[in-house]
N, C-alpha and C positions, 0 to 999 in steps of 0.2 A: 699522860703523857710520859711520866718517871715509869705507870705500871707495863705502857709497851717495850715502854727501854727494857724495863726488867724482862717482861716475857720472852722482849726478840733477842737477849743475854742471853740467857737457858734454850733457848731453843738450839743457837751456834753453836751453846757449851756441847749440848745434845751433839747435833749431830757433831762436830770433831770430834769425841771422845769415841762415837759410834765409827767412823772412819779409820781412829785408827785401831782400836781394838779389830777390826776388817782388816785393816792391811795390815796385818803382825802376827795376823790368822796364815794369813797366803803367805807372807813370809816365811813361815816354819817349813822344814821339811819333810816334806813327803814320806820318804825314806828314813828316816827317825820318831814319825805320829809313829807308824806300822810298824817300825820296828819295839816300837816302847810299847805298844799293846798286846806285840804279837809276843814275842822276844827274850825278851829284858830278866821276864820270870821268870826265865831260868840261864839263861847265857851272860845274863848280870851288865851291868851297867856301859854304855858303844861295845856288844860286843865280849869282852872281856877275861869272862867265864865269870861260874855262879858252881848252881847245881848242875848244866850242861856244860860244857867243855868251850873256854875261847874261838870264837870267834875270826881273830883279826892274831896279825892282817889277812883279813876274807881275801884266800887266791881262788876263787870255784867262777869257772862259767856261770852266767844266769840262770845257762841250762842242766845244769850242772848242777845250779843253786836249787831250782824245782826240781830235778827231779826227785831230790836227797829231802826237797820237804814235802812233798807227795809220799814218795816210799822209803819213809826214816831204814840207815841203816841198824838201828841201834831204837832202846824206847822212848826214842823221842814221840808222843803223839806226832800222828798225816796233819795234814793240807789236806785239803779240799777244797778242789777251785772257788766251790765258795765262802771259803774263809777266808781266805785271803787268792785274790787272780792274779795271773801270770805278768801284769802290770805293774803288782802289788809287791810282790816278791822278785821286781822290776829296782822298784823303788831302796824295798832292801838290802838288796846286795847296792848296789849305785852306795847306800849310804855309806856298807860296813864296808867296803873300798874306800869308802874315801879319810878315813880315819886315819889315824899317823898312830 
């Protein structure tokens, strides 16, 4: 009887921990995650500059950002659609526009 309670208790804790982890990941802003993975290395934390220029306040439209990311006017490496989809770029732009 005690062994069953211990096993059941462990199972409940495992499920609860898994749900908490999945819930936390789902709430993480997609645009921020994409920015960190693809842009932060050069443009710094929250787009505040680094090797590359600062990006905040972010004033480009989604289309302008997509065009400049695909065909940079500087020494930034271009990102093809296979690297970042248009939807990914939209998420990054929305994230940058949200930074105050």
